[in-house]
C-alpha positions in Angstrom: 0.0 0.0 0.0 1.6 3.3 -1.1 0.8 7.0 -1.0 0.6 8.9 -4.3 1.3 12.5 -3.4 0.1 13.9 -6.7 -3.4 12.4 -6.5 -3.5 12.4 -2.7 -4.7 8.9 -2.8 -3.5 5.5 -1.4 -2.7 2.8 -4.0 -3.6 -0.6 -2.7 -2.2 -3.7 -4.6 -3.1 -7.3 -3.8 -1.4 -10.6 -4.6 -4.3 -11.3 -6.9 -3.3 -8.4 -9.2 -6.0 -6.0 -7.9 -5.2 -2.3 -7.8 -7.4 0.1 -5.9 -7.3 3.8 -5.0 -8.6 5.2 -1.8 -8.8 8.6 -0.2 -8.7 7.2 3.3 -7.5 3.8 4.5 -7.6 2.1 7.9 -5.2 -0.6 9.0 -7.2 -2.9 11.3 -5.0 -6.0 11.3 -5.4 -7.1 14.9 -2.6 -7.8 17.4 -2.8 -11.7 17.5 -3.0 -13.3 14.1 0.5 -14.3 12.9 1.2 -17.8 14.3 4.4 -18.3 16.2 6.4 -21.5 16.4 8.9 -22.1 19.1 12.6 -22.3 18.4 12.9 -25.9 19.5 15.8 -28.0 18.3 14.8 -30.5 15.7 11.3 -28.9 15.1 11.4 -29.8 11.4 12.5 -33.5 12.0 9.2 -34.9 13.3 7.8 -37.5 10.8 4.3 -37.5 12.2 1.5 -35.0 11.7 1.8 -31.4 13.0 -0.3 -28.2 12.9 -0.7 -24.9 14.8 -3.9 -24.4 16.7 -4.8 -21.3 14.5 -4.5 -23.6 11.4 -6.5 -26.5 12.9 -6.4 -29.5 10.6 -10.0 -30.9 10.8 -9.2 -33.2 7.8 -6.8 -35.0 10.2 -8.7 -34.7 13.6 -12.2 -34.8 12.3 -14.9 -33.0 14.2 -15.4 -29.2 14.4 -15.1 -26.3 16.9 -17.5 -28.1 19.2 -15.3 -31.2 19.4 -16.0 -34.7 18.2 -12.4 -35.2 17.1 -13.0 -38.8 15.9 -10.0 -38.8 13.6 -7.7 -38.9 16.7 -9.0 -42.3 17.8 -6.0 -44.6 18.4 -3.6 -41.7 18.1 -0.9 -40.5 20.6 -1.2 -36.7 20.5 1.1 -34.1 22.1 0.3 -30.5 22.6 3.0 -27.9 23.2 1.7 -24.9 25.2 -0.8 -24.3 28.0 -1.9 -20.8 27.3 -5.4 -19.5 26.5 -5.8 -21.5 23.2 -4.6 -24.7 24.7 -7.0 -24.4 27.7 -9.8 -24.4 25.2 -8.7 -27.3 23.0 -7.1 -29.7 25.5 -10.5 -31.1 26.8 -11.5 -32.0 23.2 -8.1 -33.5 22.4 -8.3 -35.5 25.6 -11.7 -36.9 24.7 -10.8 -37.7 21.1 -7.3 -39.2 21.4 -6.0 -42.5 22.6 -3.5 -40.6 24.8 -2.7 -36.9 25.2 0.6 -35.5 26.4 0.4 -31.9 27.5 3.9 -30.2 27.5 3.8 -27.3 29.9 6.4 -24.5 30.3 4.2 -22.2 32.5 0.9 -23.1 34.1 -2.1 -20.9 33.3 -4.3 -19.3 35.9 -7.6 -21.1 35.5 -10.7 -19.6 37.2 -14.4 -20.5 36.9 -16.0 -19.8 33.6 -19.6 -20.8 34.5 -20.7 -20.9 30.9 -24.4 -21.3 30.6 -27.3 -20.8 28.2 -28.8 -17.3 27.9 -32.4 -17.1 29.1 -34.6 -15.9 26.1 -37.1 -14.4 28.5 -34.3 -12.3 30.0 -33.3 -11.2 26.5 -36.9 -10.0 25.8 -36.6 -7.6 28.8 -33.6 -5.8 27.3 -34.1 -2.2 26.1 -32.4 -0.5 23.1 -28.8 0.4 23.9 -28.3 -2.6 26.2 -25.1 -3.7 24.6 -23.5 -0.3 24.9 -24.5 0.0 28.5 -23.1 -3.5 29.3 -19.8 -2.8 27.5 -19.3 0.5 29.3 -20.2 -1.1 32.7 -17.8 -4.0 32.1 -15.0 -1.8 30.9 -15.4 0.5 33.9 -15.2 -2.4 36.3 -12.2 -4.1 34.7 -10.4 -0.8 34.5 -10.7 -0.4 38.3 -13.6 2.0 38.3 -16.8 1.9 40.4 -20.3 0.8 39.1 -23.3 0.3 41.4 -24.2 -2.9 39.4 -22.0 -5.6 37.8 -24.1 -6.2 34.6 -21.8 -8.9 33.1 -20.7 -10.5 36.4 -18.1 -12.9 34.8 -14.6 -14.0 35.7 -13.0 -10.8 34.6 -15.1 -8.5 36.7 -14.8 -10.9 39.6 -11.0 -10.9 39.5 -10.8 -7.1 39.4 -13.6 -6.6 41.8 -12.1 -8.9 44.5 -8.7 -7.3 44.1 -10.1 -3.8 44.5 -12.3 -4.7 47.5 -9.2 -6.1 49.2 -7.2 -3.0 48.5 -9.9 -0.5 49.4 -10.6 -2.3 52.7 -7.3 -1.2 54.1 -5.9 1.5 51.8 -7.8 4.6 52.8 -5.0 6.0 55.0 -2.0 4.3 53.5 1.0 5.8 51.9 1.8 5.0 48.2 4.1 2.3 49.4 1.4 1.0 51.7 -1.1 0.9 48.9 1.4 -1.0 46.7 2.0 -3.5 49.5 -1.8 -3.9 50.0 -2.3 -4.5 46.3 0.5 -7.1 46.4 -1.2 -8.9 49.3 -4.6 -8.7 47.5 -3.0 -10.2 44.4 -1.5 -13.0 46.5 -4.8 -13.8 48.1 -6.6 -14.0 44.8 -3.9 -16.2 43.3 -4.1 -18.4 46.4 -7.8 -18.9 45.6 -6.9 -19.9 42.0 -4.3 -22.4 43.3 -6.7 -23.8 45.9 -9.2 -24.4 43.1 -6.7 -26.7 41.4 -6.5 -28.9 44.5 -10.3 -29.2 44.7 -10.5 -30.5 41.1 -7.3 -32.4 40.1 -7.0 -35.7 41.9 -3.3 -36.4 41.6 -1.4 -34.2 44.1 1.8 -34.0 41.9 -0.2 -33.0 38.8 -2.2 -30.5 40.8 0.9 -28.9 42.2 2.4 -28.6 38.7 -0.8 -26.9 37.4 -0.7 -24.1 39.9 0.3 -20.7 38.7 3.1 -19.3 40.8 3.1 -15.7 39.5 1.1 -12.5 40.0 -2.4 -12.3 38.5 -1.7 -10.2 35.4 1.7 -11.5 34.5 -0.1 -13.7 32.0 -3.5 -13.7 30.5 -6.0 -15.0 33.0 -8.1 -18.0 31.7 -11.6 -19.1 32.6 -12.7 -22.7 31.9 -14.7 -25.4 33.6 -13.4 -28.5 31.6 -9.6 -27.8 31.4 -8.6 -28.9 34.9 -10.9 -32.0 35.0 -9.2 -33.2 31.8 -6.1 -34.1 33.9 -8.1 -36.6 35.9 -8.5 -38.7 32.8 -6.3 -41.9 32.6 -5.3 -41.0 29.0 -3.9 -37.6 29.8 -0.3 -37.0 31.0 1.0 -33.6 32.0 4.7 -33.2 31.2 5.9 -30.3 33.2 9.2 -28.8 31.9 9.6 -26.7 35.0 9.8 -23.4 33.0 12.5 -24.7 30.6 10.3 -25.7 27.7 10.6 -28.7 25.5 14.2 -29.9 25.1 14.1 -31.1 21.5 11.9 -32.7 18.9 12.9 -36.0 17.1 11.5 -38.0 14.2 9.4 -39.9 16.7 8.2 -37.3 19.2 9.2 -34.8 21.9 12.0 -35.0 24.4 11.8 -33.5 27.9 14.5 -34.1 30.6 16.0 -36.8 28.4 12.8 -38.8 28.0 11.3 -39.2 24.5 7.6 -39.2 24.2 6.6 -41.0 21.0 3.7 -39.3 19.2 1.5 -39.6 16.1 0.7 -35.9 16.1 2.1 -32.7 17.6 -0.3 -29.7 18.1 1.5 -26.3 18.6 -0.5 -24.1 20.9 2.3 -21.6 20.9 0.5 -18.4 20.3 1.2 -15.5 18.0 3.9 -13.0 17.3 3.5 -9.9 19.5 6.8 -8.1 19.8 7.8 -8.3 16.1 7.5 -5.4 13.7 4.0 -4.3 13.0 4.5 -4.6 9.2 5.7 -8.2 9.6 2.6 -9.1 11.5 0.4 -7.2 9.1 1.8 -9.0 6.1 2.2 -6.0 3.9 4.3 -2.9 3.8 3.0 0.7 4.0 4.9 3.3 1.9 4.2 6.9 2.8 5.4 10.3 1.7 8.7 10.4 -0.1 8.9 6.6 -0.2 9.4 6.2 3.6 8.1 2.8 4.8 6.4 2.2 8.1 9.1 -0.3 8.9 11.7 2.5 8.7 9.6 5.0 10.6 9.0 2.5 13.4 12.4 1.0 13.5 12.9 2.1 17.1 9.3 1.6 18.1 5.9 3.0 17.1 5.4 6.7 16.7 1.8 7.9 16.6 -0.8 10.4 17.8 -3.5 8.6 19.8 -2.2 5.3 18.3 -4.1 6.1 15.1 -2.1 8.6 13.1 1.6 8.4 12.1 3.3 11.4 10.5 4.4 10.7 6.9 1.4 8.5 6.3 -1.5 10.9 5.6 -5.1 9.8 5.5 -4.1 6.5 7.1 -5.7 5.4 10.3 -4.4 2.5 12.5 -6.5 0.4 14.8 -4.4 -1.5 17.3 -3.6 -1.6 21.0 -0.1 0.1 20.4 -0.1 3.6 21.9 -3.8 3.3 22.1 -6.4 2.1 24.6 -6.6 -1.5 25.6 -9.3 -3.5 27.3 -10.0 -7.2 27.6 -13.3 -6.6 25.6 -11.4 -5.6 22.5 -14.6 -4.9 20.3 -15.4 -2.1 22.7 -12.1 -0.3 21.9 -12.6 -0.9 18.2 -16.0 0.7 18.5 -14.5 3.7 20.2 -11.7 4.0 17.6 -14.3 3.7 14.8 -16.3 6.5 16.4 -13.1 8.7 16.5 -12.2 7.8 12.9 -15.8 8.6 11.7 -15.6 12.0 13.5 -12.3 12.9 11.7 -13.4 11.7 8.3 -16.8 13.5 8.6 -15.0 16.7 9.5 -12.8 16.3 6.5 -15.6 15.7 4.0 -17.8 18.5 5.3 -14.9 21.0 5.2 -13.3 20.1 1.9 -10.2 18.8 3.6 -8.2 16.4 1.4 -5.2 15.5 3.5 -5.0 14.8 7.3 -1.6 14.2 8.9 -0.2 14.1 12.4 1.8 17.1 13.5 5.4 16.2 14.5 5.2 17.9 17.9 1.9 16.4 18.8 3.1 12.9 17.8 6.3 13.3 19.8 4.3 14.5 22.8 1.9 11.5 22.6 4.9 9.0 22.4 6.4 10.6 25.5 3.0 10.2 27.3 2.9 6.5 26.4 6.5 6.0 27.7 5.9 8.0 30.9 2.7 6.1 31.7 4.1 2.7 31.0 7.0 2.9 33.6 5.1 1.3 36.5 3.7 -1.5 34.4 7.1 -2.1 32.9 8.5 -2.8 36.3 5.7 -5.2 37.0 6.3 -7.1 33.8 10.0 -7.3 34.3 9.3 -9.5 37.4 6.9 -11.8 35.5 7.3 -15.2 33.8 7.9 -15.1 30.0 4.8 -14.5 27.8 3.4 -12.2 25.2 2.5 -9.6 27.9 6.3 -9.0 28.4 7.7 -9.9 25.0 8.7 -13.4 26.2 10.5 -12.1 29.3 12.4 -9.4 27.3 10.7 -6.1 27.9 12.8 -3.1 26.8 12.7 0.3 25.3 10.6 -0.9 22.3 8.1 -2.6 24.5 7.8 0.6 26.6 7.3 2.7 23.5 4.9 0.1 21.9 2.8 -0.1 25.1 -0.9 0.7 25.4 -2.1 3.9 27.0 -1.1 3.4 30.7 -3.9 5.3 32.2 -6.4 2.6 31.3 -9.1 2.1 28.7 -11.7 4.5 30.3 -9.1 7.3 30.6 -8.1 6.8 27.0 -11.7 7.0 25.8 -12.0 10.2 27.8 -8.9 11.6 26.1 -10.5 11.0 22.7 -13.8 12.4 23.8 -12.2 15.6 25.1 -10.2 16.0 21.9 -13.3 15.7 19.8 -15.1 18.2 22.1 -12.5 20.8 21.4 -13.6 20.6 17.7 -10.3 21.9 16.2 -8.6 18.5 15.4 -5.6 19.6 17.6 -2.3 17.9 16.6 -3.4 17.2 13.0 -2.3 19.2 9.9 -5.2 19.7 7.5 -4.8 20.5 3.8 -7.4 21.6 1.3 -7.4 21.1 -2.4 
């Protein structure tokens, strides 16, 4: 995708030979979509069947997203990874395979999901605007705010709610250090609840101990599932705990951990997605702006934007991501807010004969500094965490600080955008007319 300065249009080319022109473009590529494979010795030597969870091979496993993996009957299956995706598919793999070996580097935090059918009579009572109200209520609660009612009342609001209750119970007259210590204690108590839950579900004491998360609550993505832990009570499921070291190597026949080879028919990689790599690499296409500068070159030392949406040198281009933008666990809510913001800017341009919109250099620099400043506390937290995509696999640094989300929280970020629109002058943007 390249900017044509003469026509003030973006030229979009596809691998099918399409060529399109657009006045405005929006890059909404998502943060988790480029599959990642681990750098395990011998990964290409396995003679059996392999696939990544995001490229699930139903032709091999049979079944569908609801399970019924009948193609795995009589098969010895290994799954590498125990993150959010693995938590969802392990119960189905356990049910369908002859034997399942779960290779674990770091245990996930597994809380109650309590999934249940939605009452149609309750749905009939909902008034117009119900979804927006629920999204805002949820986002306020998971951002640490107060709401008189918990409309969603799920695992996420329960985690945040219990942490805040514990903190507020004794933090009224505490110093900043005291509040920090109280928060640490609240986090520990919540994680103790998670660990105790493992003991109540998993029968084998050694397996239960290995499945207990030993880190702070938000070092890794919290998971919620009612069938994951019970799967380890099955006689055909073996947990292979690597004690944080990961798989040793892969051979023609299977997987090796601590010198023991586990012979397998199939290896499933539940190893997640690239997060800390270059934005363009993850997007799958290059962006070429004014004077031939590429986004890869512009962001070589980290992202540079205004509100996470505009990057100088790439006019009329809007970016939807969580980099230098707001982040919430209910990602569609943030996309909705970003869409509202984009629509406001484009409408202003169309109504006022503005042909080019571009971030001002000073405004962009100021926003980048805001992101860096607000990310310092979270950076210290992540440095003490186990490796994962939250902390760039245990390697947080200047780029991760610069590529962080808005550190004030999702609600505060939304208010920043609302205040900016209320001013009505598109501050920080350079506007050109034909």
